[in-house]
C-alpha positions in Angstrom: 148.2 -127.8 41.6 146.1 -126.6 44.6 144.1 -123.4 44.1 145.6 -120.3 45.6 144.1 -119.0 48.8 142.5 -116.1 47.0 140.7 -118.6 44.6 136.9 -118.9 44.9 135.8 -120.9 47.9 134.2 -123.6 45.8 137.5 -124.1 44.0 139.4 -124.5 47.3 136.8 -127.0 48.5 137.0 -128.8 45.1 140.8 -129.1 45.5 140.6 -130.4 49.1 138.0 -133.1 48.3 139.9 -134.1 45.1 143.1 -134.3 47.2 141.4 -136.5 49.7 140.1 -138.8 47.0 143.5 -139.1 45.4 145.1 -139.9 48.8 142.5 -142.6 49.5 140.8 -140.8 52.4 137.6 -141.4 50.4 137.8 -144.8 48.7 136.1 -145.7 45.3 132.3 -146.3 45.8 132.4 -144.7 49.2 129.7 -142.2 50.1 131.0 -138.7 50.9 129.5 -136.5 53.5 126.2 -134.7 52.7 126.1 -131.1 51.5 125.1 -130.0 55.0 127.9 -131.9 56.6 130.5 -130.6 54.2 129.2 -127.0 54.6 129.7 -127.4 58.4 133.1 -129.0 58.0 134.4 -126.2 55.7 132.3 -123.4 57.3 130.8 -122.3 54.0 127.3 -122.1 52.5 125.7 -125.2 51.0 125.6 -123.3 47.7 129.4 -123.2 47.7 129.6 -126.9 48.6 127.1 -127.8 45.9 129.2 -126.0 43.2 132.3 -127.8 44.3 130.5 -131.2 44.2 128.9 -130.5 40.9 132.4 -129.7 39.4 133.8 -132.9 40.9 130.9 -134.9 39.4 131.5 -133.2 36.0 135.2 -134.1 36.1 134.5 -137.7 37.0 135.7 -137.8 40.6 132.2 -138.2 42.1 128.9 -139.6 40.9 125.5 -138.8 42.3 123.0 -141.6 42.9 119.4 -140.6 43.2 118.0 -141.2 46.7 121.3 -142.4 48.0 123.9 -139.6 48.0 127.2 -138.8 46.3 129.9 -141.4 45.9 133.5 -141.6 44.8 133.7 -142.8 41.3 135.5 -146.0 40.4 138.6 -145.7 38.2 137.8 -144.9 34.6 138.0 -147.7 32.0 140.3 -146.6 29.3 139.8 -147.8 25.7 142.0 -147.0 22.8 140.7 -147.3 19.2 143.0 -148.1 16.4 141.5 -148.3 12.9 139.4 -151.5 12.7 141.0 -153.3 15.6 138.7 -155.2 17.9 138.7 -155.7 21.7 135.9 -157.2 23.7 134.6 -155.6 26.8 135.6 -158.7 28.8 139.2 -158.3 27.6 139.1 -154.5 28.2 138.0 -155.0 31.8 140.8 -157.6 32.3 143.3 -155.1 31.0 142.0 -152.6 33.5 142.1 -155.1 36.4 138.3 -155.4 36.6 135.8 -158.2 36.2 133.2 -157.8 33.4 129.5 -158.6 34.0 126.3 -158.4 32.0 122.6 -158.3 32.9 119.9 -158.9 30.3 117.3 -156.1 30.3 115.2 -157.0 27.2 115.0 -159.1 24.1 112.7 -158.3 21.1 112.1 -159.3 17.5 112.0 -156.1 15.5 111.7 -155.1 11.8 115.0 -154.2 10.2 115.4 -150.6 9.3 116.9 -149.4 6.0 120.5 -149.0 7.3 120.3 -152.4 8.9 119.0 -154.1 5.8 121.9 -152.6 3.8 124.5 -153.7 6.3 123.2 -157.3 6.6 122.1 -157.6 3.0 118.5 -158.3 4.0 115.3 -158.0 2.0 112.4 -155.8 3.0 110.3 -157.1 5.9 113.3 -159.0 7.4 113.4 -159.4 11.1 116.2 -158.7 13.6 116.8 -159.9 17.2 117.5 -156.9 19.5 119.2 -157.8 22.7 119.6 -155.1 25.4 121.9 -155.6 28.3 123.7 -153.5 31.0 127.4 -154.2 31.1 129.2 -153.8 34.4 132.8 -153.6 35.6 133.3 -154.9 39.2 129.5 -154.7 39.5 129.2 -151.0 38.5 127.1 -150.2 35.4 129.4 -148.9 32.5 127.1 -149.0 29.5 123.8 -150.0 28.0 124.5 -152.6 25.2 122.1 -153.0 22.3 122.9 -155.8 19.9 121.1 -156.5 16.6 121.5 -159.8 14.6 119.3 -161.4 11.9 116.6 -163.3 13.7 116.4 -166.3 11.3 120.1 -167.1 11.8 120.3 -166.3 15.6 116.8 -167.1 16.9 118.4 -169.4 19.6 119.7 -166.2 21.3 116.1 -165.2 22.0 116.1 -167.7 25.0 119.8 -168.4 25.6 121.4 -167.6 28.9 123.3 -164.4 28.3 123.9 -163.3 31.9 127.5 -162.4 32.5 128.5 -163.9 29.1 130.4 -162.5 26.2 127.9 -161.6 23.4 130.6 -162.1 20.8 131.2 -165.7 22.0 127.5 -166.5 22.0 127.0 -165.1 18.5 129.9 -167.2 17.3 128.5 -170.3 19.1 125.1 -169.9 17.5 126.0 -168.6 14.0 129.4 -170.3 13.6 131.0 -167.1 12.3 133.6 -165.4 14.6 133.6 -161.6 14.8 137.0 -160.6 13.4 136.8 -156.8 12.7 134.9 -153.6 12.8 133.2 -152.7 9.6 132.3 -149.1 10.7 132.2 -147.1 13.9 130.8 -143.7 15.0 130.8 -141.9 18.3 128.4 -139.2 19.4 127.8 -137.3 22.7 124.2 -137.7 23.9 122.1 -137.3 27.1 120.6 -140.2 29.2 116.9 -140.6 29.0 114.9 -141.6 32.1 115.1 -145.4 31.3 118.8 -145.3 30.7 119.4 -143.3 33.8 117.6 -145.9 35.9 119.5 -148.8 34.3 122.9 -147.2 34.7 122.5 -145.6 38.1 122.9 -142.0 36.9 120.6 -138.9 36.7 118.4 -138.2 33.6 120.2 -136.0 31.1 123.7 -137.0 32.4 126.2 -137.3 29.5 126.6 -140.6 27.6 128.9 -141.6 24.8 126.9 -143.3 22.0 129.1 -145.8 20.0 127.5 -147.4 16.9 129.4 -150.1 15.1 129.0 -152.9 12.6 131.0 -156.1 13.2 132.2 -158.4 10.5 133.6 -161.9 10.1 137.0 -163.1 8.8 136.0 -162.6 5.2 134.2 -159.2 5.8 130.7 -160.8 6.1 128.3 -158.9 8.3 127.6 -160.5 11.6 126.3 -158.0 14.2 125.4 -154.4 14.7 125.8 -152.6 18.0 124.5 -149.4 19.6 126.0 -148.8 23.0 125.6 -145.9 25.5 128.6 -145.4 27.8 128.5 -143.5 31.1 130.7 -140.5 30.4 132.1 -140.3 33.9 133.2 -144.0 33.9 134.6 -144.5 30.5 137.4 -142.9 28.5 137.7 -143.4 24.7 141.1 -142.6 23.1 140.6 -142.2 19.4 
């Protein structure tokens, strides 16, 4: 419902811009006018415009891109969690009418930490393969994906082509064990560091949803550990 005429000016401008976004005056991924242009359009101060734009960014209608301006957000991806049910990001994007993509950022052989040794049933000094990718929907970064698998069993993934591919499918191809369920899952609100901000096209300290999960095979055998960082303004988790 629009703000009453006696509402604060920033709230009135917030409602007008929000209404134009919802009516399609500003399309998804379209750059909106600058603070100065909006201030002249609405005949208010830039401080007032800035407050309205910040609120719209906070509520997920707009997103700021450093050095480029402020853009209309793409529709949120909605994900619903039920117990140990499993849905791949590729399938999730399809359900939301989007095309999933993936870009490899880094691959490293790393020593297993205590919780990882316990999950995989590994001995001390065991090695894991850490694969970092940025997952996209219709070309827009949605989350930073960090995958951990035992190096000895999945060393082929160190050099395999993983661009725009399902990591679950590649893990099954190499290891022979399909991922069937989620062994554990935790969600935590965090802030983007400088590296994540650059990868995801957001500002440092913007909110992220950190999802940690352990994935198992048909007989409960451990297969993969994941640590993902979702852009809070582009992704909705229903738990």
